MMTF fields as JSON, N, C-alpha, C and O atoms, coordinates in Angstrom:
{
  "mmtfVersion": "1.0.0",
  "mmtfProducer": "UNKNOWN",
  "numBonds": 343,
  "numAtoms": 344,
  "numGroups": 86,
  "numChains": 1,
  "numModels": 1,
  "chainsPerModel": [1],
  "groupsPerChain": [86],
  "chainIdList": ["A"],
  "bondAtomList": [4, 2, 8, 6, 12, 10, 16, 14, 20, 18, 24, 22, 28, 26, 32, 30, 36, 34, 40, 38, 44, 42, 48, 46, 52, 50, 56, 54, 60, 58, 64, 62, 68, 66, 72, 70, 76, 74, 80, 78, 84, 82, 88, 86, 92, 90, 96, 94, 100, 98, 104, 102, 108, 106, 112, 110, 116, 114, 120, 118, 124, 122, 128, 126, 132, 130, 136, 134, 140, 138, 144, 142, 148, 146, 152, 150, 156, 154, 160, 158, 164, 162, 168, 166, 172, 170, 176, 174, 180, 178, 184, 182, 188, 186, 192, 190, 196, 194, 200, 198, 204, 202, 208, 206, 212, 210, 216, 214, 220, 218, 224, 222, 228, 226, 232, 230, 236, 234, 240, 238, 244, 242, 248, 246, 252, 250, 256, 254, 260, 258, 264, 262, 268, 266, 272, 270, 276, 274, 280, 278, 284, 282, 288, 286, 292, 290, 296, 294, 300, 298, 304, 302, 308, 306, 312, 310, 316, 314, 320, 318, 324, 322, 328, 326, 332, 330, 336, 334, 340, 338],
  "bondOrderList": [1, 1, 1, 1, 1, 1, 1, 1, 1, 1, 1, 1, 1, 1, 1, 1, 1, 1, 1, 1, 1, 1, 1, 1, 1, 1, 1, 1, 1, 1, 1, 1, 1, 1, 1, 1, 1, 1, 1, 1, 1, 1, 1, 1, 1, 1, 1, 1, 1, 1, 1, 1, 1, 1, 1, 1, 1, 1, 1, 1, 1, 1, 1, 1, 1, 1, 1, 1, 1, 1, 1, 1, 1, 1, 1, 1, 1, 1, 1, 1, 1, 1, 1, 1, 1],
  "groupList": [{"groupName": "MET", "atomNameList": ["N", "CA", "C", "O"], "elementList": ["N", "C", "C", "O"], "formalChargeList": [0, 0, 0, 0], "bondAtomList": [1, 0, 2, 1, 3, 2], "bondOrderList": [1, 1, 2], "singleLetterCode": "M", "chemCompType": "L-PEPTIDE LINKING"}, {"groupName": "GLN", "atomNameList": ["N", "CA", "C", "O"], "elementList": ["N", "C", "C", "O"], "formalChargeList": [0, 0, 0, 0], "bondAtomList": [1, 0, 2, 1, 3, 2], "bondOrderList": [1, 1, 2], "singleLetterCode": "Q", "chemCompType": "L-PEPTIDE LINKING"}, {"groupName": "TRP", "atomNameList": ["N", "CA", "C", "O"], "elementList": ["N", "C", "C", "O"], "formalChargeList": [0, 0, 0, 0], "bondAtomList": [1, 0, 2, 1, 3, 2], "bondOrderList": [1, 1, 2], "singleLetterCode": "W", "chemCompType": "L-PEPTIDE LINKING"}, {"groupName": "ILE", "atomNameList": ["N", "CA", "C", "O"], "elementList": ["N", "C", "C", "O"], "formalChargeList": [0, 0, 0, 0], "bondAtomList": [1, 0, 2, 1, 3, 2], "bondOrderList": [1, 1, 2], "singleLetterCode": "I", "chemCompType": "L-PEPTIDE LINKING"}, {"groupName": "ALA", "atomNameList": ["N", "CA", "C", "O"], "elementList": ["N", "C", "C", "O"], "formalChargeList": [0, 0, 0, 0], "bondAtomList": [1, 0, 2, 1, 3, 2], "bondOrderList": [1, 1, 2], "singleLetterCode": "A", "chemCompType": "L-PEPTIDE LINKING"}, {"groupName": "ASP", "atomNameList": ["N", "CA", "C", "O"], "elementList": ["N", "C", "C", "O"], "formalChargeList": [0, 0, 0, 0], "bondAtomList": [1, 0, 2, 1, 3, 2], "bondOrderList": [1, 1, 2], "singleLetterCode": "D", "chemCompType": "L-PEPTIDE LINKING"}, {"groupName": "THR", "atomNameList": ["N", "CA", "C", "O"], "elementList": ["N", "C", "C", "O"], "formalChargeList": [0, 0, 0, 0], "bondAtomList": [1, 0, 2, 1, 3, 2], "bondOrderList": [1, 1, 2], "singleLetterCode": "T", "chemCompType": "L-PEPTIDE LINKING"}, {"groupName": "LEU", "atomNameList": ["N", "CA", "C", "O"], "elementList": ["N", "C", "C", "O"], "formalChargeList": [0, 0, 0, 0], "bondAtomList": [1, 0, 2, 1, 3, 2], "bondOrderList": [1, 1, 2], "singleLetterCode": "L", "chemCompType": "L-PEPTIDE LINKING"}, {"groupName": "ASN", "atomNameList": ["N", "CA", "C", "O"], "elementList": ["N", "C", "C", "O"], "formalChargeList": [0, 0, 0, 0], "bondAtomList": [1, 0, 2, 1, 3, 2], "bondOrderList": [1, 1, 2], "singleLetterCode": "N", "chemCompType": "L-PEPTIDE LINKING"}, {"groupName": "HIS", "atomNameList": ["N", "CA", "C", "O"], "elementList": ["N", "C", "C", "O"], "formalChargeList": [0, 0, 0, 0], "bondAtomList": [1, 0, 2, 1, 3, 2], "bondOrderList": [1, 1, 2], "singleLetterCode": "H", "chemCompType": "L-PEPTIDE LINKING"}, {"groupName": "PRO", "atomNameList": ["N", "CA", "C", "O"], "elementList": ["N", "C", "C", "O"], "formalChargeList": [0, 0, 0, 0], "bondAtomList": [1, 0, 2, 1, 3, 2], "bondOrderList": [1, 1, 2], "singleLetterCode": "P", "chemCompType": "L-PEPTIDE LINKING"}, {"groupName": "GLY", "atomNameList": ["N", "CA", "C", "O"], "elementList": ["N", "C", "C", "O"], "formalChargeList": [0, 0, 0, 0], "bondAtomList": [1, 0, 2, 1, 3, 2], "bondOrderList": [1, 1, 2], "singleLetterCode": "G", "chemCompType": "PEPTIDE LINKING"}, {"groupName": "PHE", "atomNameList": ["N", "CA", "C", "O"], "elementList": ["N", "C", "C", "O"], "formalChargeList": [0, 0, 0, 0], "bondAtomList": [1, 0, 2, 1, 3, 2], "bondOrderList": [1, 1, 2], "singleLetterCode": "F", "chemCompType": "L-PEPTIDE LINKING"}, {"groupName": "SER", "atomNameList": ["N", "CA", "C", "O"], "elementList": ["N", "C", "C", "O"], "formalChargeList": [0, 0, 0, 0], "bondAtomList": [1, 0, 2, 1, 3, 2], "bondOrderList": [1, 1, 2], "singleLetterCode": "S", "chemCompType": "L-PEPTIDE LINKING"}, {"groupName": "ARG", "atomNameList": ["N", "CA", "C", "O"], "elementList": ["N", "C", "C", "O"], "formalChargeList": [0, 0, 0, 0], "bondAtomList": [1, 0, 2, 1, 3, 2], "bondOrderList": [1, 1, 2], "singleLetterCode": "R", "chemCompType": "L-PEPTIDE LINKING"}, {"groupName": "TYR", "atomNameList": ["N", "CA", "C", "O"], "elementList": ["N", "C", "C", "O"], "formalChargeList": [0, 0, 0, 0], "bondAtomList": [1, 0, 2, 1, 3, 2], "bondOrderList": [1, 1, 2], "singleLetterCode": "Y", "chemCompType": "L-PEPTIDE LINKING"}, {"groupName": "VAL", "atomNameList": ["N", "CA", "C", "O"], "elementList": ["N", "C", "C", "O"], "formalChargeList": [0, 0, 0, 0], "bondAtomList": [1, 0, 2, 1, 3, 2], "bondOrderList": [1, 1, 2], "singleLetterCode": "V", "chemCompType": "L-PEPTIDE LINKING"}, {"groupName": "GLU", "atomNameList": ["N", "CA", "C", "O"], "elementList": ["N", "C", "C", "O"], "formalChargeList": [0, 0, 0, 0], "bondAtomList": [1, 0, 2, 1, 3, 2], "bondOrderList": [1, 1, 2], "singleLetterCode": "E", "chemCompType": "L-PEPTIDE LINKING"}, {"groupName": "CYS", "atomNameList": ["N", "CA", "C", "O"], "elementList": ["N", "C", "C", "O"], "formalChargeList": [0, 0, 0, 0], "bondAtomList": [1, 0, 2, 1, 3, 2], "bondOrderList": [1, 1, 2], "singleLetterCode": "C", "chemCompType": "L-PEPTIDE LINKING"}],
  "groupTypeList": [0, 1, 2, 3, 4, 3, 5, 6, 7, 8, 9, 10, 6, 8, 11, 6, 12, 12, 13, 3, 3, 6, 4, 14, 14, 14, 6, 1, 7, 3, 7, 2, 15, 1, 13, 11, 13, 11, 7, 14, 1, 11, 5, 6, 7, 9, 16, 11, 14, 1, 17, 3, 15, 3, 8, 6, 11, 1, 5, 4, 3, 16, 7, 7, 8, 13, 16, 10, 12, 8, 14, 16, 16, 2, 1, 8, 3, 14, 6, 7, 8, 11, 18, 15, 10, 13],
  "groupIdList": [1, 2, 3, 4, 5, 6, 7, 8, 9, 10, 11, 12, 13, 14, 15, 16, 17, 18, 19, 20, 21, 22, 23, 24, 25, 26, 27, 28, 29, 30, 31, 32, 33, 34, 35, 36, 37, 38, 39, 40, 41, 42, 43, 44, 45, 46, 47, 48, 49, 50, 51, 52, 53, 54, 55, 56, 57, 58, 59, 60, 61, 62, 63, 64, 65, 66, 67, 68, 69, 70, 71, 72, 73, 74, 75, 76, 77, 78, 79, 80, 81, 82, 83, 84, 85, 86],
  "secStructList": [7, 3, 3, 3, 3, 3, 3, 3, 3, 3, 7, 6, 6, 6, 7, 7, 3, 3, 3, 3, 3, 3, 7, 6, 6, 1, 7, 3, 3, 3, 3, 3, 3, 3, 7, 1, 1, 7, 7, 7, 6, 6, 7, 3, 3, 3, 3, 7, 1, 1, 7, 3, 3, 3, 6, 6, 6, 6, 3, 3, 3, 3, 3, 3, 3, 3, 3, 3, 7, 7, 2, 2, 2, 2, 2, 2, 2, 2, 2, 2, 1, 7, 7, 3, 3, 7],
  "xCoordList": [-105.703, -106.742, -106.176, -105.005, -107.021, -106.6, -107.345, -108.551, -106.589, -107.129, -106.813, -105.844, -107.631, -107.416, -107.221, -107.97, -106.212, -105.907, -106.89, -107.236, -107.335, -108.252, -107.541, -107.729, -106.725, -106.042, -104.784, -104.737, -103.763, -102.498, -101.945, -102.027, -101.379, -100.693, -99.263, -99.0, -98.349, -96.939, -96.6, -96.954, -95.915, -95.477, -94.081, -93.151, -93.911, -92.663, -91.446, -90.323, -91.624, -90.454, -89.905, -88.715, -90.73, -90.196, -90.312, -89.959, -90.795, -90.825, -91.813, -91.653, -92.82, -93.835, -95.065, -95.185, -95.964, -97.175, -98.403, -98.342, -99.516, -100.826, -101.705, -101.728, -102.422, -103.306, -104.646, -104.736, -105.688, -106.992, -107.069, -106.82, -107.415, -107.582, -108.976, -109.571, -109.484, -110.81, -110.762, -109.988, -111.603, -111.763, -113.072, -113.834, -113.329, -114.543, -115.812, -116.836, -115.768, -116.955, -117.136, -117.89, -116.467, -116.57, -115.933, -116.154, -115.165, -114.401, -113.282, -112.596, -113.083, -112.024, -111.116, -111.573, -109.825, -108.813, -107.915, -107.78, -107.295, -106.212, -104.935, -104.817, -103.983, -102.687, -101.64, -101.66, -100.723, -99.528, -98.377, -98.257, -97.52, -96.496, -95.261, -95.265, -94.21, -92.977, -92.838, -93.141, -92.383, -92.192, -91.34, -91.157, -90.825, -90.074, -90.94, -90.45, -92.23, -93.182, -94.549, -94.842, -95.372, -96.714, -97.671, -97.42, -98.766, -99.813, -100.453, -100.702, -100.714, -101.437, -102.876, -103.163, -103.774, -105.172, -105.318, -104.834, -105.987, -106.198, -105.162, -105.379, -104.031, -103.044, -103.666, -104.574, -103.166, -103.653, -102.597, -101.395, -103.074, -102.225, -102.534, -103.684, -101.526, -101.695, -101.09, -99.928, -101.889, -101.446, -101.163, -102.06, -99.897, -99.492, -99.331, -99.745, -98.74, -98.556, -97.589, -97.801, -96.531, -95.526, -95.166, -94.41, -95.694, -95.313, -96.531, -97.525, -96.414, -97.452, -96.805, -95.785, -97.407, -96.844, -97.781, -99.002, -97.186, -97.925, -97.919, -96.867, -99.094, -99.282, -98.666, -99.137, -97.64, -97.077, -96.05, -95.427, -95.871, -94.933, -93.547, -92.637, -93.356, -92.032, -91.687, -90.52, -92.679, -92.438, -93.147, -94.374, -92.361, -92.942, -93.116, -92.407, -94.06, -94.249, -94.039, -94.208, -93.671, -93.559, -94.735, -94.789, -95.662, -96.866, -96.55, -96.067, -96.825, -96.588, -97.846, -97.773, -99.006, -100.264, -101.413, -101.245, -102.572, -103.785, -104.969, -105.015, -105.923, -107.14, -108.31, -108.114, -109.528, -110.691, -110.802, -110.492, -111.25, -111.373, -112.398, -113.472, -112.032, -112.898, -112.534, -111.359, -113.531, -113.266, -112.538, -111.652, -112.901, -112.257, -110.783, -109.925, -110.491, -109.095, -108.305, -107.187, -108.883, -108.195, -107.921, -106.835, -108.891, -108.714, -107.642, -106.865, -107.585, -106.552, -105.162, -104.21, -105.038, -103.743, -103.323, -102.168, -104.265, -103.975, -103.563, -102.614, -104.243, -104.003, -103.035, -102.192, -103.133, -102.319, -100.894, -99.984, -100.677, -99.343, -98.58, -97.44, -99.18, -98.495, -98.294, -97.384, -99.122, -99.008, -99.54, -100.354, -99.083, -99.542, -99.824, -99.262, -100.69, -101.013, -99.764, -98.856, -99.734, -98.567, -98.691, -97.796],
  "yCoordList": [-58.422, -59.104, -60.425, -60.517, -61.422, -62.744, -63.097, -62.886, -63.639, -64.061, -65.539, -66.046, -66.233, -67.659, -67.853, -67.303, -68.636, -68.904, -69.914, -70.905, -69.636, -70.532, -71.267, -72.471, -70.546, -71.124, -70.318, -69.124, -70.957, -70.282, -70.757, -71.935, -69.807, -70.1, -69.588, -68.585, -70.283, -69.901, -69.395, -70.03, -68.254, -67.733, -68.31, -68.005, -69.133, -69.876, -69.034, -69.441, -67.888, -67.148, -66.155, -65.843, -65.649, -64.661, -65.067, -64.286, -66.266, -66.777, -66.087, -66.149, -65.438, -64.815, -65.707, -66.687, -65.358, -66.138, -65.247, -64.038, -65.873, -65.251, -66.124, -67.343, -65.523, -66.291, -65.598, -64.371, -66.416, -65.9, -66.076, -67.162, -64.995, -65.069, -64.558, -63.775, -65.016, -64.595, -64.236, -64.807, -63.28, -62.904, -63.491, -64.077, -63.34, -63.9, -63.323, -64.005, -62.118, -61.479, -61.801, -61.119, -62.817, -63.26, -62.293, -62.416, -61.353, -60.49, -61.328, -62.048, -61.248, -62.005, -61.071, -60.121, -61.36, -60.601, -61.546, -62.719, -61.016, -61.712, -60.982, -59.775, -61.716, -61.143, -61.563, -62.686, -60.648, -60.946, -60.641, -59.514, -61.624, -61.436, -62.294, -63.218, -61.946, -62.732, -63.339, -62.693, -64.574, -65.256, -66.492, -66.93, -67.045, -68.285, -69.444, -70.399, -69.361, -70.378, -69.727, -68.704, -70.344, -69.822, -70.291, -71.272, -69.575, -69.982, -71.282, -71.446, -72.184, -73.405, -73.24, -72.439, -74.003, -73.912, -74.125, -75.119, -73.189, -73.276, -72.536, -72.32, -72.135, -71.34, -70.017, -69.499, -69.487, -68.192, -67.123, -67.371, -65.956, -64.804, -63.766, -63.354, -63.344, -62.375, -61.045, -60.978, -60.001, -58.679, -57.844, -57.565, -57.449, -56.6, -55.161, -54.804, -54.352, -52.94, -52.74, -51.879, -53.533, -53.349, -54.621, -54.58, -55.754, -57.014, -57.919, -57.812, -58.814, -59.804, -61.178, -61.46, -62.03, -63.346, -64.466, -64.328, -65.59, -66.811, -67.672, -67.902, -68.144, -69.047, -68.497, -67.485, -69.131, -68.764, -67.645, -67.315, -67.066, -65.954, -66.343, -65.515, -67.579, -68.001, -67.452, -67.17, -67.295, -66.804, -65.473, -65.393, -64.433, -63.133, -63.049, -63.722, -62.224, -62.044, -60.58, -59.693, -60.348, -58.991, -58.831, -59.47, -57.989, -57.78, -56.868, -55.751, -57.347, -56.561, -55.828, -54.697, -56.481, -55.858, -56.695, -57.877, -56.078, -56.807, -56.161, -54.944, -56.993, -56.525, -57.341, -58.468, -56.791, -57.591, -58.81, -58.741, -59.934, -61.156, -60.98, -60.411, -61.488, -61.5, -62.768, -63.006, -63.584, -64.857, -64.675, -65.462, -63.654, -63.409, -63.06, -63.561, -62.207, -61.838, -63.075, -63.288, -63.896, -65.103, -66.06, -66.634, -66.23, -67.112, -66.568, -67.342, -65.253, -64.645, -64.842, -65.112, -64.713, -64.962, -66.403, -66.681, -67.297, -68.729, -69.073, -69.833, -68.542, -68.961, -68.067, -68.575, -66.77, -65.867, -65.731, -65.473, -65.893, -65.715, -67.016, -67.006, -68.123, -69.405, -69.871, -70.655, -69.404, -69.812, -71.229, -71.706, -71.877, -73.228, -73.359, -72.609, -74.302, -74.474, -74.718, -75.435, -74.119, -74.21, -75.377, -75.61],
  "zCoordList": [18.872, 18.134, 17.61, 17.242, 17.587, 17.138, 15.848, 15.723, 14.901, 13.607, 13.421, 13.987, 12.628, 12.361, 10.858, 10.052, 10.492, 9.084, 8.512, 9.154, 7.279, 6.581, 5.449, 5.276, 4.677, 3.52, 3.255, 3.553, 2.698, 2.402, 1.072, 0.724, 0.34, -0.915, -0.805, -0.141, -1.458, -1.474, -2.861, -3.855, -2.946, -4.244, -4.508, -3.762, -5.547, -5.742, -6.109, -5.811, -6.738, -7.204, -6.194, -6.237, -5.288, -4.349, -2.886, -2.002, -2.618, -1.253, -0.329, 0.89, -0.871, -0.035, 0.04, -0.694, 0.925, 1.141, 1.021, 1.242, 0.668, 0.684, 1.571, 1.404, 2.505, 3.381, 3.524, 3.543, 3.625, 4.02, 5.53, 6.053, 6.223, 7.672, 8.025, 7.285, 9.166, 9.612, 11.095, 11.864, 11.479, 12.877, 13.389, 12.62, 14.644, 15.237, 14.632, 14.592, 14.174, 13.604, 12.132, 11.438, 11.654, 10.254, 9.268, 8.063, 9.739, 8.854, 8.253, 8.979, 6.934, 6.28, 5.499, 4.865, 5.558, 4.832, 4.063, 4.41, 3.004, 2.316, 2.692, 2.484, 3.243, 3.6, 2.588, 2.084, 2.296, 1.511, 2.44, 2.921, 2.707, 3.739, 3.482, 2.669, 4.211, 4.235, 5.621, 6.625, 5.67, 6.942, 6.711, 5.575, 7.785, 7.686, 7.241, 6.637, 7.539, 7.107, 6.964, 7.584, 6.136, 5.923, 6.999, 7.697, 7.117, 8.042, 7.561, 6.367, 8.463, 8.139, 8.608, 9.498, 8.002, 8.381, 9.884, 10.427, 10.551, 11.993, 12.818, 14.01, 12.219, 12.947, 13.377, 12.727, 14.472, 14.936, 14.677, 14.766, 14.36, 14.083, 15.152, 15.301, 15.89, 16.958, 16.514, 16.114, 16.592, 16.153, 17.39, 18.187, 17.541, 18.65, 18.193, 17.09, 19.024, 18.682, 17.525, 16.671, 17.5, 16.452, 15.717, 14.745, 16.163, 15.537, 15.363, 16.08, 14.383, 14.112, 14.249, 13.619, 15.079, 15.361, 14.975, 15.04, 14.567, 14.283, 15.545, 16.141, 15.945, 17.089, 18.365, 18.884, 18.876, 20.179, 20.112, 21.121, 18.953, 18.854, 18.409, 18.448, 17.987, 17.551, 16.175, 15.902, 15.305, 13.95, 13.745, 13.804, 13.505, 13.187, 11.673, 10.925, 11.224, 9.789, 9.441, 10.277, 8.196, 7.656, 6.709, 5.658, 7.081, 6.285, 5.103, 5.287, 3.888, 2.685, 2.231, 1.751, 2.384, 1.994, 2.543, 2.84, 2.673, 3.053, 2.355, 2.175, 1.966, 1.305, 1.84, 2.294, 1.796, 2.177, 1.265, 0.076, 1.844, 1.062, -0.053, 0.142, -1.223, -2.392, -3.159, -3.436, -3.503, -4.185, -5.512, -5.846, -6.261, -7.56, -7.369, -8.095, -6.398, -6.128, -5.702, -6.171, -4.809, -4.345, -5.503, -5.593, -6.377, -7.536, -8.471, -9.03, -8.65, -9.489, -8.895, -9.627, -7.6, -6.945, -7.197, -7.517, -7.048, -7.213, -8.645, -8.835, -9.645, -11.027, -11.794, -12.535, -11.637, -12.447, -11.931, -12.719, -10.654, -10.094, -9.928, -9.463, -10.294, -10.194, -8.766, -8.497, -7.85, -6.465, -6.283, -7.074, -5.257, -4.979, -3.492, -2.693, -3.098, -1.673, -0.858, -1.278, 0.296, 1.167, 2.116, 2.929]
}
């Protein structure tokens, strides 16, 4: 399955990222993950059997958690955790 990144925040103290991703059916999720770099708007996320890759597969991510997108949750991540746009 292929997902497209909409927005990404970087957590400054632990080096993790939060991203909103969307699928073709308009399903949206918030991901919390570790990676060498965060997803940029328009990047594609490819989900395989055991690994998740950004774009062409050069950067793998470690998924920490995912939840359905909710504006209130996204705003809380942005303001309460001190995250900033990546």
